[in-house]
C-alpha positions as CSV (number, residue, x, y, z in Angstrom):
1,M,19.3,36.0,3.2
2,Y,20.3,37.9,6.2
3,Y,23.0,38.0,8.8
4,L,22.1,38.8,12.5
5,G,24.1,40.8,15.0
6,V,23.1,41.2,18.8
7,D,25.3,43.6,21.1
8,V,23.9,43.3,24.8
9,G,25.6,46.0,26.5
10,S,24.7,47.5,30.2
11,V,22.8,50.4,28.9
12,S,21.4,49.3,25.3
13,T,20.7,46.3,23.5
14,D,21.3,46.4,19.9
15,I,20.3,44.3,16.9
16,V,20.9,44.5,13.6
17,L,20.1,42.5,10.3
18,L,22.5,42.8,7.3
19,D,22.1,41.5,3.7
20,E,24.4,39.6,1.5
21,S,26.2,42.9,0.5
22,M,26.7,43.8,4.5
23,N,24.2,46.6,4.4
24,V,22.0,47.4,7.3
25,V,18.5,46.4,6.5
26,D,17.0,46.8,9.9
27,E,18.1,48.0,13.4
28,I,16.5,47.9,16.8
29,Y,17.9,50.0,19.7
30,L,16.5,48.9,23.1
31,R,17.2,50.1,26.7
32,T,18.7,46.8,28.6
33,K,17.5,48.1,31.9
34,G,19.5,45.2,33.8
35,R,17.4,42.8,31.9
36,P,19.4,41.4,28.9
37,I,17.2,38.3,28.5
38,K,14.0,40.6,28.5
39,A,15.8,43.1,26.1
40,V,16.7,40.3,23.6
41,Q,13.2,38.9,23.8
42,E,11.6,42.2,23.2
43,G,13.9,42.7,19.9
44,F,12.8,39.4,18.5
45,K,9.0,40.0,19.1
46,I,9.6,43.1,16.8
47,L,11.5,41.0,14.1
48,K,9.3,37.8,14.4
49,D,6.3,39.3,12.3
50,K,9.1,40.7,9.8
51,Y,11.3,37.9,8.8
52,D,11.4,34.3,8.5
53,D,13.7,32.4,10.7
54,K,15.1,30.6,7.2
55,E,16.1,33.9,6.1
56,I,18.9,34.0,8.7
57,K,22.3,32.5,7.6
58,A,24.5,33.5,10.7
59,V,24.2,35.1,14.1
60,G,26.8,36.7,16.3
61,T,27.1,38.3,19.7
62,T,29.1,40.7,21.4
63,G,28.9,43.1,24.5
64,S,29.1,42.6,28.3
65,G,26.2,40.2,27.6
66,R,27.4,38.3,24.6
67,A,27.8,34.9,27.0
68,I,24.0,34.9,27.9
69,A,22.6,36.4,24.3
70,S,24.8,33.5,23.0
71,F,22.9,30.8,24.7
72,L,19.5,32.6,24.0
73,V,19.8,33.0,20.2
74,G,22.1,30.0,19.3
75,A,24.9,31.9,18.3
76,D,27.5,30.9,15.6
77,A,30.2,33.5,16.8
78,V,30.7,35.1,20.1
79,K,33.3,38.0,20.4
80,N,34.2,40.8,22.7
81,E,33.4,44.6,21.9
82,I,37.0,45.5,20.7
83,T,37.1,42.8,17.9
84,A,33.2,43.7,16.7
85,H,33.7,47.2,16.6
86,A,37.1,47.1,14.8
87,V,35.6,44.5,12.1
88,A,32.8,47.0,11.7
89,S,34.8,49.8,11.2
90,L,37.1,48.3,8.8
91,D,34.2,46.9,6.6
92,I,33.6,50.5,6.2
93,D,37.1,51.9,5.4
94,K,40.2,49.7,5.5
95,E,42.0,53.0,6.4
96,V,40.8,53.3,9.8
97,R,43.8,53.6,12.4
98,T,41.8,54.9,15.4
99,I,38.6,54.1,16.9
100,L,36.9,56.6,19.9
101,E,34.0,54.7,20.9
102,I,31.9,55.8,23.9
103,G,28.6,54.2,25.0
104,G,26.0,54.5,27.6
105,Q,28.3,53.3,30.7
106,D,32.0,52.7,29.0
107,S,34.6,54.1,26.5
108,K,37.1,52.5,24.6
109,I,39.6,53.3,22.3
110,I,40.9,51.0,19.6
111,I,44.2,51.3,17.6
112,L,45.0,49.7,14.4
113,K,47.8,48.9,12.0
114,D,47.3,47.1,8.6
115,G,43.7,46.2,9.6
116,I,44.8,44.7,13.0
117,V,44.0,45.7,16.5
118,T,47.6,46.6,17.9
119,D,46.6,48.3,20.7
120,F,43.3,48.8,22.9
121,A,41.9,50.2,26.3
122,M,38.6,50.7,28.3
123,N,37.3,52.9,30.9
124,T,37.6,51.7,34.5
125,V,35.7,53.3,37.0
126,C,35.1,56.7,35.8
127,A,31.8,57.4,34.0
128,A,32.5,61.0,32.9
129,G,31.6,61.5,29.3
130,T,29.7,58.3,28.6
131,G,25.8,58.6,27.6
132,S,24.4,58.1,31.0
133,F,26.3,60.9,32.6
134,L,25.6,63.3,29.4
135,D,21.9,62.1,29.6
136,R,21.8,63.4,33.5
137,Q,23.6,66.4,32.6
138,A,21.2,67.5,29.9
139,E,18.4,66.8,32.3
140,R,19.6,68.8,34.9
141,L,20.2,71.6,32.4
142,E,16.5,71.1,31.2
143,I,17.8,70.7,27.2
144,P,16.9,67.5,25.4
145,I,20.0,65.5,25.1
146,E,19.5,65.5,21.0
147,K,19.9,69.6,21.4
148,F,23.0,69.1,23.5
149,G,25.8,69.2,20.8
150,E,23.9,72.4,19.0
151,Y,24.0,74.3,22.1
152,A,28.0,73.7,22.4
153,L,28.4,74.7,18.9
154,K,26.8,78.2,19.5
155,S,28.9,79.0,22.2
156,K,31.7,82.0,21.8
157,M,33.5,81.4,25.0
158,A,33.7,77.9,26.6
159,V,33.6,77.6,30.6
160,R,36.4,75.6,32.1
161,I,34.9,72.8,33.5
162,A,37.0,70.1,35.8
163,G,36.6,66.8,33.8
164,R,38.6,64.6,36.0
165,C,35.8,62.7,37.1
166,A,32.0,62.6,36.9
167,V,31.6,63.9,40.3
168,F,33.8,66.9,40.1
169,A,32.5,67.6,36.3
170,E,29.0,67.4,37.7
171,S,29.8,69.7,41.0
172,D,32.0,72.2,38.8
173,M,28.9,72.6,36.1
174,I,26.4,73.2,38.9
175,H,28.9,76.1,40.5
176,K,29.4,77.6,36.9
177,Q,25.4,77.6,36.8
178,Q,25.0,79.5,40.0
179,L,27.6,82.1,38.8
180,G,25.2,82.8,35.6
181,Y,27.2,81.4,32.8
182,E,25.1,80.9,29.4
183,P,24.1,77.2,29.0
184,C,25.6,76.9,25.7
185,D,29.0,78.1,27.3
186,I,28.9,75.6,30.0
187,I,28.1,72.8,27.4
188,K,31.0,73.7,25.3
189,G,33.0,73.5,28.4
190,L,31.7,70.3,29.6
191,C,32.4,68.7,26.2
192,E,36.0,69.9,26.1
193,A,36.4,68.6,29.8
194,L,35.1,65.4,28.9
195,V,37.4,64.9,25.5
196,R,40.5,65.9,28.0
197,N,39.1,63.4,30.7
198,Y,39.0,60.7,27.8
199,L,42.4,61.5,26.3
200,N,44.2,61.7,29.7
201,N,42.9,58.4,30.8
202,V,41.2,56.1,28.3
203,A,43.5,57.2,25.5
204,K,46.5,57.7,27.6
205,G,50.0,56.9,26.1
206,K,48.0,55.6,22.9
207,D,49.3,56.5,19.2
208,I,46.3,58.2,17.8
209,Q,46.8,58.4,14.0
210,P,44.2,59.5,11.3
211,K,41.8,58.1,9.9
212,I,39.7,58.2,13.2
213,F,36.4,56.8,13.9
214,F,33.9,58.2,16.5
215,Q,31.4,55.6,17.1
216,G,29.0,54.6,20.1
217,G,25.6,56.6,21.3
218,V,27.7,59.8,22.4
219,A,29.0,60.2,18.6
220,A,25.5,61.6,17.9
221,N,26.8,64.5,20.1
222,I,28.4,67.1,17.8
223,G,29.8,69.0,20.4
224,M,31.7,66.1,21.6
225,K,32.9,65.4,17.8
226,A,34.1,69.3,17.4
227,A,35.8,69.1,21.0
228,F,37.6,65.7,19.9
229,E,38.6,67.8,16.5
230,E,40.1,70.5,18.4
231,E,42.2,68.6,20.7
232,L,43.6,66.3,18.3
233,G,43.9,68.3,15.2
234,H,42.4,65.9,13.0
235,E,39.0,65.4,11.5
236,I,36.8,62.9,13.1
237,F,34.6,60.4,10.7
238,I,31.2,59.0,12.2
239,P,30.2,56.3,10.4
240,P,26.3,55.9,9.2
241,H,25.4,53.3,11.7
242,F,27.7,54.5,14.6
243,N,25.2,53.4,17.6
244,V,25.4,49.9,16.4
245,M,28.8,49.3,15.3
246,G,29.1,46.3,17.6
247,A,26.1,44.6,16.4
248,I,27.4,45.0,12.9
249,G,30.7,43.6,13.7
250,A,29.0,40.5,15.5
251,A,27.0,39.8,12.1
252,I,30.2,39.9,9.9
253,I,32.3,37.9,12.3
254,A,29.5,35.3,12.3
255,K,29.0,35.2,8.6
256,E,32.9,34.7,8.1
257,R,33.0,32.3,10.6
258,L,30.4,29.6,8.8
259,E,31.8,30.4,5.7
260,K,35.2,29.4,6.8
261,T,33.7,26.0,8.6
262,N,30.9,25.4,5.8
263,R,28.6,25.0,8.6
264,K,25.1,25.7,9.1
265,T,23.5,28.3,11.5
266,N,22.9,27.5,15.1
267,F,20.1,30.0,15.1
268,K,17.4,29.2,17.2
269,G,14.6,31.2,15.7
270,F,12.4,34.2,16.5
271,D,10.2,32.0,18.5
272,I,12.6,32.4,21.5
273,A,10.5,35.4,22.1
274,N,7.8,33.8,23.6
275,S,10.1,31.3,25.5
276,E,10.8,31.3,29.4
277,F,14.1,32.0,30.6
278,V,15.4,31.7,33.9
279,S,19.2,32.4,35.2
280,T,20.5,30.5,38.4
281,S,23.9,30.1,39.8
282,F,25.9,28.0,42.0
283,E,29.6,27.6,43.2
284,C,31.6,24.7,41.8
285,S,33.3,22.9,44.4
286,G,35.6,21.1,41.7
287,C,38.9,23.0,42.4
288,P,40.1,25.9,44.7
289,N,38.9,28.7,42.5
290,R,35.4,27.7,43.6
291,C,33.6,29.9,40.5
292,E,30.3,30.9,40.4
293,V,28.8,29.1,37.7
294,V,25.7,30.7,35.8
295,K,22.9,28.2,34.8
296,I,20.4,29.0,31.9
297,L,17.3,27.2,31.3
298,E,14.7,27.7,28.4
299,N,11.5,26.4,29.3
300,G,12.7,24.6,32.1
301,K,15.8,22.7,30.1
302,V,19.3,23.9,30.7
303,I,20.8,25.3,27.4
304,G,23.7,26.8,28.8
305,C,26.4,27.8,31.5
306,F,29.2,29.9,31.9
307,G,31.6,31.7,34.4
308,D,33.9,28.7,34.9
309,R,37.7,29.2,34.3
310,C,38.2,25.5,33.5
311,G,35.2,25.1,31.1
312,K,34.0,21.9,33.0
313,W,30.4,23.5,32.5
314,S,30.4,25.9,29.8
315,E,31.8,23.3,27.3
316,K,29.2,20.8,28.1
317,L,27.0,22.4,25.2
318,L,29.4,22.0,22.3
319,F,27.1,23.8,19.6
320,I,27.8,27.2,21.5
321,P,31.2,28.6,20.2
322,R,33.8,29.7,22.9
323,V,33.1,32.9,24.4
324,V,35.9,35.5,23.6
């Protein structure tokens, strides 16, 4: 039996399967490309030939696209990214106190005490240090992103890069290239600048205490890990499945919810890979808020709505858990 977790983000869609012992037995990383429905369906097409619907005991969704994903798959739990990442980290190590998470488009910090989230923050408009930004800089330097961190560790003298925002960092990096600095020194300077930017913005005012986990796609960059360790003065730990921790947390939350309520899963099965989904929207005139309500149809049948503040539309289909 397995537990399924789906994390739909702006850049990637991650799907994991956990066994009864909460070990990852399968994981899929897909580019969302602005089409979350297609990304989930693509992932399910891969899983459809490997697993039986009856083997899935619970399914949870998280990420910025968690609401739409919940209607697609028939989720048993729908949770925000903060909770999902915290749950996954604590399942690995109960001693974790700080989670640094940097993904494709956003970054966040989570502070825990005695296994409870006590504080958190997310980036606002600046994309400096996120995966998409680093991908672009690697392309500019004609260096594979997989080798980016290795280059940083080869540097003997980091070049100071302005890291206040993505625009400044990129323009300053170009300037340093024109001055003839070595790529490894520029890359190390960039990593240090992005860490400063993260700590001065996302983590500003936060009580960062060890044990510290670093997760999200950018955790694969060993240059960023080294820069964080140098700046914070603490060892940084990268969990085994650092890039799919949100999906892992969603699966664990779904498992615990069904065990607590003694209910059976709402999972609709892997055949949704072949369904036709359509999203439409309308403006509700029921009150002065005039909410834009998104309506999801599967093969012509309405399966869910979200976007309303009062629940008038989203609570009509009661088998879908409340989105938080």
